[in-house]
VOBALO-225088 format. One record per residue (C-alpha): x, y, z. Coordinates in Angstrom, 1 decimal, padded with zeros to 4 digits. Layout:
! VOBALO-225088
> xx/yy/zz
> X/Y/Z
...
END
This chain:
! VOBALO-225088
> xx/yy/zz
> -018.1/009.6/003.5
> -021.4/009.8/005.4
> -021.0/006.9/007.8
> -019.6/008.3/011.1
> -019.0/004.7/012.2
> -016.0/004.5/009.8
> -014.3/007.6/011.1
> -011.3/007.3/013.4
> -011.7/009.6/016.4
> -014.5/011.3/014.4
> -011.9/013.1/012.2
> -013.9/013.9/009.1
> -011.4/016.6/008.0
> -007.8/016.9/009.4
> -005.7/019.9/009.1
> -004.5/018.7/005.7
> -008.1/018.0/004.6
> -008.1/014.2/005.0
> -010.6/011.7/006.4
> -009.3/009.4/009.0
> -010.6/005.9/008.5
> -010.5/003.1/011.1
> -010.1/-000.6/010.4
> -013.4/-002.2/009.5
> -015.1/-004.8/011.7
> -013.8/-007.7/009.6
> -010.2/-006.5/010.0
> -010.6/-006.1/013.8
> -012.1/-009.6/014.1
> -009.2/-011.0/012.1
> -006.7/-009.1/014.3
> -008.2/-010.6/017.5
> -008.1/-014.0/015.9
> -004.4/-013.6/015.0
> -003.5/-012.7/018.5
> -005.3/-015.7/019.8
> -003.2/-018.1/017.8
> 000.1/-016.3/018.0
> 002.1/-014.1/020.4
> 002.3/-011.0/018.2
> 001.3/-007.6/019.7
> -002.0/-006.0/018.7
> -000.4/-003.2/016.6
> 001.2/-005.9/014.4
> -001.9/-008.1/014.4
> -004.2/-005.3/013.1
> -001.6/-004.4/010.5
> -001.5/-008.0/009.3
> -005.3/-008.0/009.3
> -005.3/-004.9/007.1
> -003.0/-006.7/004.7
> -005.5/-009.6/004.9
> -002.9/-012.0/006.2
> -004.5/-015.1/007.9
> -002.9/-017.1/010.7
> -001.5/-019.8/008.4
> 000.3/-017.1/006.3
> 001.9/-015.1/009.1
> 005.3/-016.8/009.0
> 005.7/-016.8/005.2
> 004.6/-013.1/005.1
> 007.0/-011.9/007.8
> 009.9/-013.9/006.4
> 009.4/-014.3/002.6
> 011.8/-016.5/000.7
> 012.9/-015.9/-002.9
> 012.5/-019.6/-003.7
> 008.8/-019.5/-002.6
> 007.9/-016.4/-004.5
> 010.0/-016.7/-007.7
> 008.0/-017.6/-010.8
> 009.2/-019.8/-013.7
> 010.9/-017.2/-016.0
> 009.6/-019.1/-019.0
> 006.1/-018.1/-018.2
> 006.9/-014.6/-019.5
> 006.4/-013.9/-023.2
> 009.6/-014.0/-025.2
> 011.7/-015.0/-022.2
> 012.8/-018.3/-023.9
> 013.6/-016.4/-027.1
> 015.9/-014.1/-025.2
> 017.5/-017.0/-023.2
> 018.2/-018.8/-026.4
> 019.8/-015.8/-028.1
> 022.0/-014.9/-025.0
> 023.1/-018.4/-024.2
> 024.2/-018.8/-027.8
> 025.9/-015.5/-027.6
> 028.0/-016.7/-024.7
> 029.1/-019.8/-026.4
> 030.0/-017.9/-029.6
> 031.6/-015.0/-027.6
> 029.5/-012.5/-029.3
> 030.0/-008.8/-028.8
> 027.2/-007.5/-026.6
> 026.0/-004.0/-025.9
> 023.7/-002.9/-023.0
> 021.6/000.2/-023.6
> 020.2/001.3/-020.3
> 018.2/004.1/-018.8
> 020.0/006.7/-016.7
> 018.2/006.2/-013.4
> 019.0/003.7/-010.6
> 016.8/001.0/-012.1
> 018.6/001.3/-015.5
> 022.1/001.5/-014.0
> 021.4/-001.5/-011.8
> 019.9/-003.5/-014.7
> 023.0/-002.8/-016.8
> 025.3/-003.7/-013.9
> 023.5/-007.0/-013.3
> 023.9/-008.0/-016.9
> 027.5/-006.8/-017.1
> 028.4/-008.7/-013.9
> 026.7/-011.9/-015.1
> 028.4/-011.8/-018.6
> 031.8/-011.1/-017.0
> 031.5/-014.4/-015.2
> 031.8/-016.1/-018.6
> 034.7/-014.0/-019.7
> 032.7/-011.5/-021.8
> 033.0/-007.7/-021.4
> 029.8/-006.1/-022.7
> 029.7/-002.5/-023.6
> 027.4/-000.3/-021.5
> 025.7/002.7/-023.2
> 023.7/005.1/-021.1
> 022.4/008.2/-023.0
> 023.0/011.7/-021.8
> 019.7/012.8/-020.2
> 020.0/016.4/-021.4
> 021.4/015.9/-024.9
> 019.8/012.6/-025.9
> 016.7/012.2/-023.7
> 015.1/009.0/-022.5
> 015.5/005.7/-024.3
> 017.2/004.4/-027.4
> 017.8/007.0/-030.2
> 018.6/006.5/-033.8
> 022.2/007.6/-033.8
> 023.2/005.6/-030.7
> 021.5/002.4/-031.8
> 023.0/002.6/-035.3
> 026.5/003.1/-033.9
> 026.1/000.2/-031.4
> 024.7/-002.1/-034.1
> 027.7/-001.5/-036.3
> 030.1/-002.8/-033.7
> 028.1/-005.4/-031.7
> 026.2/-008.6/-032.4
> 023.5/-008.2/-029.7
> 022.0/-005.1/-028.1
> 020.0/-005.5/-024.8
> 017.8/-002.5/-024.0
> 017.1/-002.4/-020.3
> 014.5/-000.2/-018.5
> 013.7/001.3/-021.9
> 012.8/000.3/-025.4
> 009.1/-000.8/-025.3
> 008.2/002.3/-027.5
> 011.5/002.7/-029.4
> 010.2/001.6/-032.8
> 012.6/003.5/-035.2
> 015.8/003.0/-033.2
> 015.3/-000.7/-032.9
> 014.4/-001.0/-036.6
> 017.6/000.8/-037.5
> 019.7/-001.6/-035.3
> 017.9/-004.6/-036.8
> 018.6/-003.4/-040.4
> 022.3/-003.5/-039.5
> 022.0/-007.2/-038.8
> 022.2/-006.8/-035.0
> 019.9/-008.8/-032.7
> 017.9/-006.7/-030.2
> 016.4/-007.8/-026.9
> 014.2/-005.4/-024.8
> 013.9/-006.0/-021.1
> 011.6/-003.3/-019.8
> 008.7/-002.7/-017.4
> 007.2/000.5/-018.7
> 003.7/000.6/-020.3
> 003.7/-000.2/-024.0
> 001.1/000.3/-026.7
> -000.8/-002.2/-028.8
> 002.1/-002.2/-031.3
> 005.5/-003.7/-030.4
> 008.9/-002.8/-031.8
> 010.6/-005.2/-034.1
> 013.0/-006.6/-031.5
> 014.0/-010.3/-031.5
> 012.6/-010.6/-027.9
> 010.6/-008.3/-025.7
> 010.4/-009.2/-022.1
> 008.1/-006.8/-020.3
> 005.4/-007.7/-017.7
> 003.5/-004.6/-018.9
> 003.5/-005.3/-022.6
> -000.1/-005.2/-023.8
> -000.4/-009.0/-024.5
> 001.4/-010.2/-021.3
> -001.0/-012.0/-018.9
> 001.4/-012.3/-016.0
> 000.6/-011.1/-012.4
> 004.1/-009.7/-012.0
> 003.3/-006.3/-013.5
> 004.7/-004.6/-010.4
> 008.3/-005.5/-011.1
> 011.0/-002.9/-011.9
> 013.3/-003.5/-014.8
> 016.0/-004.9/-012.5
> 013.5/-007.5/-011.2
> 012.8/-008.5/-014.7
> 016.5/-008.7/-015.5
> 017.0/-010.9/-012.5
> 014.3/-013.3/-013.8
> 016.1/-013.4/-017.1
> 019.4/-014.3/-015.4
> 017.6/-017.1/-013.4
> 016.3/-018.5/-016.7
> 019.8/-018.2/-018.3
> 021.4/-020.0/-015.3
> 018.8/-022.8/-015.6
> 019.5/-023.1/-019.4
> 023.3/-023.2/-018.9
> 023.2/-025.7/-016.0
> 021.6/-028.1/-018.4
> 024.6/-027.6/-020.7
> 026.9/-028.5/-017.7
> 028.2/-024.9/-017.4
> 029.2/-023.3/-014.1
> 027.0/-020.3/-013.4
> 027.2/-017.5/-010.8
> 025.2/-017.5/-007.6
> 022.5/-015.0/-008.2
> 021.7/-014.5/-004.5
> 024.6/-012.1/-004.3
> 023.0/-009.9/-007.0
> 020.0/-009.1/-004.8
> 021.6/-006.2/-003.0
> 021.4/-004.3/-006.4
> 017.9/-005.6/-007.1
> 016.7/-004.4/-003.8
> 018.2/-001.0/-004.4
> 016.5/-000.7/-007.8
> 013.2/-001.9/-006.4
> 013.1/000.8/-003.7
> 014.5/003.6/-005.8
> 012.1/003.0/-008.7
> 009.2/003.2/-006.2
> 007.4/000.1/-007.5
> 004.8/-001.7/-005.3
> 006.4/-003.5/-002.4
> 004.2/-006.6/-002.7
> 004.8/-010.3/-003.6
> 008.2/-011.0/-005.2
> 009.3/-007.4/-004.6
> 009.0/-007.9/-000.8
> 011.3/-011.0/-001.1
> 013.7/-009.1/-003.3
> 014.1/-006.3/-000.7
> 014.1/-008.5/002.4
> 016.8/-010.7/001.1
> 018.6/-007.9/-000.7
> 019.0/-006.0/002.5
> 020.7/-009.0/004.1
> 023.1/-009.3/001.2
> 023.8/-005.5/001.3
> 024.8/-005.6/004.9
> 027.6/-008.0/004.0
> 029.0/-005.2/001.9
> 030.3/-007.4/-000.9
> 029.7/-005.0/-003.7
> 032.7/-002.6/-003.7
> 030.8/000.3/-005.2
> 027.8/000.1/-002.9
> 030.1/-000.1/000.1
> 031.9/003.0/-001.0
> 028.6/004.8/-001.4
> 027.4/003.6/002.0
> 030.6/005.1/003.5
> 030.1/008.4/001.8
> 026.5/008.6/003.0
> 027.6/007.8/006.5
> 025.5/004.7/006.8
> 026.9/002.2/009.3
> 025.4/-000.9/011.0
> 021.9/-002.1/010.0
> 020.8/-001.0/006.6
> 017.2/000.1/006.2
> 014.8/000.6/003.3
> 014.9/004.3/004.0
> 018.7/004.3/003.4
> 018.1/002.9/-000.1
> 015.3/005.3/-000.9
> 016.5/008.6/000.7
> 020.3/008.2/000.8
> 021.7/005.9/-001.8
> 019.1/006.4/-004.6
> 019.3/010.2/-004.8
> 023.1/010.1/-004.9
> 023.1/007.6/-007.8
> 020.3/009.5/-009.7
> 022.3/012.7/-009.3
> 024.7/011.6/-011.9
> 022.0/011.0/-014.6
> 020.2/014.2/-013.6
> 023.3/016.5/-014.0
> 024.8/015.0/-017.1
> 027.0/012.2/-015.8
> 024.6/009.3/-016.6
> 027.1/006.4/-016.6
> 028.5/007.0/-013.1
> 025.9/004.8/-011.3
> 026.5/001.7/-013.5
> 030.2/002.2/-013.3
> 030.0/002.3/-009.5
> 028.1/-000.9/-009.3
> 030.6/-002.9/-011.4
> 033.8/-001.3/-010.0
> 036.1/-003.8/-008.3
> 038.8/-001.3/-007.2
> 038.2/000.2/-003.7
> 040.1/003.4/-004.5
> 038.3/004.0/-007.8
> 034.9/003.2/-006.2
> 035.6/005.8/-003.5
> 036.3/008.4/-006.2
> 033.0/007.7/-008.0
> 031.1/007.7/-004.8
> 032.5/011.0/-003.7
> 031.7/012.5/-007.1
> 028.1/011.3/-006.9
> 027.8/012.7/-003.4
> 029.0/016.1/-004.7
> 026.6/016.0/-007.6
> 023.8/015.3/-005.2
> 024.7/018.4/-003.2
> 024.6/020.4/-006.4
> 021.2/018.8/-007.3
> 019.7/020.0/-004.1
> 020.6/023.6/-004.7
> 019.3/023.6/-008.3
> 016.1/021.8/-007.2
> 015.4/024.5/-004.6
> 015.7/027.3/-007.2
> 013.4/025.4/-009.6
> 010.8/024.9/-006.9
> 010.9/028.5/-005.9
> 010.3/029.6/-009.5
> 007.6/027.0/-010.1
> 005.7/028.2/-007.0
> 005.9/031.8/-008.3
> 004.5/030.7/-011.7
> 001.7/028.8/-009.9
> 000.8/031.5/-007.5
> -002.6/031.6/-009.2
> -003.1/028.0/-010.4
> -005.8/027.3/-012.9
> -009.2/025.9/-012.0
> -008.2/022.6/-013.7
> -009.3/019.8/-011.3
> -007.3/017.2/-013.1
> -003.8/018.5/-013.8
> -001.1/021.1/-012.8
> 001.5/021.8/-015.4
> 004.4/024.3/-015.4
> 006.9/025.2/-018.1
> 010.2/027.1/-018.0
> 013.2/027.7/-020.2
> 016.7/026.8/-019.1
> 015.5/024.5/-016.3
> 017.5/021.3/-015.9
> 015.3/018.5/-017.5
> 016.9/016.0/-015.2
> 015.3/017.6/-012.2
> 011.7/018.0/-013.5
> 010.7/014.6/-012.0
> 011.7/015.8/-008.5
> 010.0/019.1/-009.1
> 006.8/017.4/-010.2
> 006.9/015.3/-007.0
> 007.3/018.4/-004.8
> 004.4/020.1/-006.6
> 002.2/017.0/-006.3
> 002.8/016.9/-002.6
> 001.8/020.6/-002.2
> -001.3/020.6/-004.5
> -002.5/017.0/-004.3
> -003.0/016.7/-008.1
> -001.1/015.2/-011.0
> 001.8/017.4/-012.1
> 003.8/017.8/-015.3
> 007.0/019.9/-015.1
> 008.7/020.7/-018.5
> 012.0/022.3/-019.3
> 012.4/024.0/-022.7
> 015.8/023.8/-024.4
> 017.4/026.3/-026.8
> 015.8/024.5/-029.8
> 012.3/024.9/-028.4
> 012.0/021.3/-027.4
> 010.4/020.5/-024.0
> 011.5/017.6/-021.9
> 009.5/016.9/-018.8
> 008.4/014.5/-016.1
> 005.1/013.8/-014.5
> 004.0/012.5/-011.2
> 000.5/011.2/-010.5
> -001.8/010.6/-007.6
> -003.4/007.3/-006.4
> -006.0/005.6/-008.6
> -005.0/007.7/-011.6
> -002.8/006.2/-014.3
> -000.5/008.8/-015.8
> 001.5/006.3/-017.9
> -001.6/005.2/-019.8
> -002.6/008.8/-020.4
> 000.9/009.8/-021.7
> 000.8/006.7/-024.0
> -002.4/008.0/-025.5
> -000.8/011.4/-026.1
> 001.9/009.6/-028.0
> -000.5/007.6/-030.1
> -002.3/010.9/-031.0
> 001.0/012.4/-032.0
> 000.7/015.3/-029.6
> 004.2/014.5/-028.1
> 007.4/013.4/-029.7
> 008.3/010.7/-027.1
> 006.7/009.6/-023.9
> 006.0/006.7/-021.6
> 006.1/005.5/-018.0
> 003.9/003.8/-015.5
> 000.9/004.7/-013.4
> 002.6/007.1/-011.0
> 005.4/008.5/-013.1
> 006.0/009.3/-016.7
> 008.3/011.3/-019.0
> 007.6/013.3/-022.2
> 009.5/015.0/-025.0
> 007.4/017.6/-026.8
> 007.6/020.6/-029.2
> 007.3/023.9/-027.3
> 004.4/025.2/-029.5
> 002.3/022.1/-028.7
> 002.6/022.1/-025.0
> -000.6/023.9/-024.2
> -002.6/021.8/-026.6
> -001.1/018.6/-025.2
> -001.6/019.5/-021.6
> -005.3/020.4/-022.2
> -005.7/017.1/-024.0
> -003.9/015.3/-021.1
> -006.3/016.9/-018.6
> -009.2/015.7/-020.6
> -007.8/012.1/-020.7
> -007.4/012.2/-016.9
> -010.9/013.5/-016.5
> -012.2/010.6/-018.6
> -010.5/008.1/-016.5
> -013.2/009.0/-013.9
> -010.9/008.1/-011.1
> -010.5/011.5/-009.5
> -012.8/011.5/-006.5
> -014.6/014.6/-005.2
> -014.3/013.1/-001.7
> -011.5/014.2/000.6
> -008.5/011.9/000.5
> -008.6/009.0/003.1
> -006.0/008.2/005.6
> -006.3/004.6/006.8
> -005.4/004.4/010.5
> -004.1/001.2/012.0
> -004.8/001.9/015.7
> -004.3/004.1/018.7
> -001.1/004.0/020.5
> 000.3/005.6/023.6
> 003.8/007.1/024.2
> 004.5/004.6/026.9
> 003.7/001.7/024.5
> 006.4/002.8/022.0
> 009.5/000.8/022.3
> 012.4/-000.3/020.0
> 011.2/-003.9/020.5
> 007.7/-003.1/019.3
> 008.9/-001.2/016.3
> 011.2/-004.0/015.3
> 008.3/-006.4/015.4
> 006.2/-004.1/013.2
> 009.0/-003.6/010.8
> 009.1/-007.3/010.2
> 005.9/-006.7/008.2
> 007.8/-004.5/005.9
> 009.3/-003.3/003.7
> 007.0/-000.4/003.6
> 006.4/001.8/000.5
> 004.0/001.9/-002.5
> 001.0/-000.5/-002.1
> 002.4/-001.4/001.3
> 002.1/001.8/003.3
> 003.6/002.2/006.7
> 001.0/001.4/009.4
> -000.3/004.7/010.8
> -000.8/005.0/014.5
> -002.5/007.9/016.3
> -001.4/009.6/019.5
> -004.6/011.2/020.8
> -005.1/014.3/022.9
> -001.5/015.4/022.9
> 000.5/018.6/023.2
> 003.6/019.9/021.6
> 006.8/020.4/023.5
> 009.8/022.2/022.2
> 009.2/022.8/018.5
> 012.1/023.6/016.2
> 012.2/024.3/012.4
> 015.0/022.4/010.6
> 016.5/023.3/007.2
> 013.6/025.8/006.7
> 011.1/023.1/006.0
> 011.0/020.2/008.6
> 009.5/020.4/012.0
> 011.2/018.7/015.0
> 009.3/018.5/018.3
> 008.3/016.3/021.2
> 004.8/015.0/021.7
> 003.3/014.6/025.2
> 000.2/012.5/025.8
> 000.2/013.3/029.5
> 002.2/010.2/030.5
> 005.6/010.2/032.1
> 007.3/010.2/028.7
> 007.5/012.3/025.6
> 008.2/011.0/022.2
> 010.6/012.7/019.7
> 008.8/013.5/016.5
> 009.6/014.8/013.0
> 007.2/016.3/010.5
> 009.1/016.2/007.2
> 008.4/019.2/005.0
> 005.8/020.4/007.5
> 006.6/024.0/006.6
> 005.2/023.3/003.1
> 001.9/022.0/004.6
> -001.1/023.9/006.0
> -001.0/021.5/009.0
> 002.7/022.3/009.8
> 002.1/026.1/009.7
> -001.0/025.7/011.9
> 001.1/023.8/014.5
> 003.7/026.6/014.6
> 001.1/029.3/015.2
> -001.0/027.2/017.7
> 001.4/025.3/019.9
> -000.7/025.4/023.1
> -003.8/023.5/022.0
> -004.3/019.7/021.9
> -003.9/017.6/018.8
> -004.3/014.1/017.5
> -001.2/013.1/015.6
> -001.2/010.4/012.9
> 002.2/008.9/011.9
> 004.4/005.9/011.7
> 007.0/004.6/014.1
> 010.7/004.2/013.4
> 013.9/003.5/015.3
> 016.5/006.3/015.7
> 019.8/004.4/015.9
> 022.3/007.0/017.0
> 025.7/005.9/018.4
> 024.4/002.3/018.9
> 021.5/003.5/021.1
> 018.0/002.6/019.7
> 015.2/005.0/020.6
> 011.7/005.3/019.2
> 010.8/008.1/016.9
> 007.4/009.2/015.6
> 007.1/010.4/012.0
> 004.1/012.7/011.7
> 002.0/012.3/008.5
> -001.1/014.2/009.5
> -002.6/016.3/012.3
> -006.1/017.0/013.6
> -007.3/019.3/016.3
> -008.5/017.3/019.3
> -012.1/018.0/020.0
END
């Protein structure tokens, strides 16, 4: 960036190497206009302007309704085929199997279908593969076995690249429906219906949905079909607590229909009508208002812990459990598994950093391989390494048979899922797939180096890795005195915040640190003073892993600009503002 006029507080390089960018003139003019026609505060006005929300769209943006954002399910390719097969299956009382992925999205998708079919007196089987023994997606043995004892198999959150397993099931006379959202290839499996917003020939704009979101649309279509047959159908609004959880946990873009899913789903979740989710909320110590962060950082990891450590079906079982005592047992088990996961993850990260003490000069990719690692934790490991090195990462665990199973995490503007699909087409990996920011692979150990070198080349050819320092888009300046629970609640109305809808970043300028403390050997807790009569409590998550955090510890007396987002700390019913630090610059 050469234009100094775009810099916020002239920060051309923060302590983490980022450029701070201020809202452009058009956004600032729109923010002023929004304030003139409404009573919203300036921090919210500039945020809406950055989202390109005009005055006539403020109300619908801040309070999105499902009915206003829900598309006609029949506009999706193969949707009507699937609806016809499943509505007929209900009337014939067919035996139905649900083959699901082992993460939150897969477990939720399976539970949604199971709950819906149960309304009609059917009891579908749920099959979730063992992550370590079977790996991701449908496999030949499982699909053959299911086909021999069922009339219909529904593959959810998987299946778009499962050519042989689906062919085997079809050969047994079983109908197969795929409901997925992962990237496919130009070739499709031989399933009877494939509903996937990311299949190569699908023109829909809803490519950002997770699998549970696509399943919800399928259920909407089924309800519409059965109403015409004068059948009583369940109220799907009460399914949205699970859809919201999957949407947040799968880290899909929080835009359009996904915003409505999460906004409405949080309201449903607060009613605590799902027995299993209520038990998990209790185990996690979540009381009162339920926030997006609770779904992403408390519930999601606990549910995923089951799949990561070899108990893949626990999540789905929790979601469909009706007995309070049994739900409490499952929730406590998941909580314990999550504690185990944290310990194993820490050891894996320590080993990976030792391996990468002298990382290669590859500008496109970091990859690390180790025997006896838990393949269920390679995704978390890849995320941690991406945070540290700022590059795409592939982490691979090698089993005793010399087969590697790994996960990758990408950076913005670089599509890892497409690159992995290309490796699969070139037969450099056994299995693989995913989406832009996350992907998984299965690979022969002796082909890892060749495949990773080819993956790096593919990423380079995407020509989306910029030599320019990463940009941090700042919303506005703010003072400590301006921070209040009321202001934060108004800003949060523009949420939920997450992928493609980042938290608005505010800057506290010319500030000093007061009382700094290291928490859990990685987070920094301190107070920020801007010279006013108040200090603001602040947290810098994993600051000890960042150059910026270590600089703060060693230089506490100088003045800084802090960039971060606002949140409410609701402790014992008392709401107080909290500042979550995302970046730091020396005040000059």
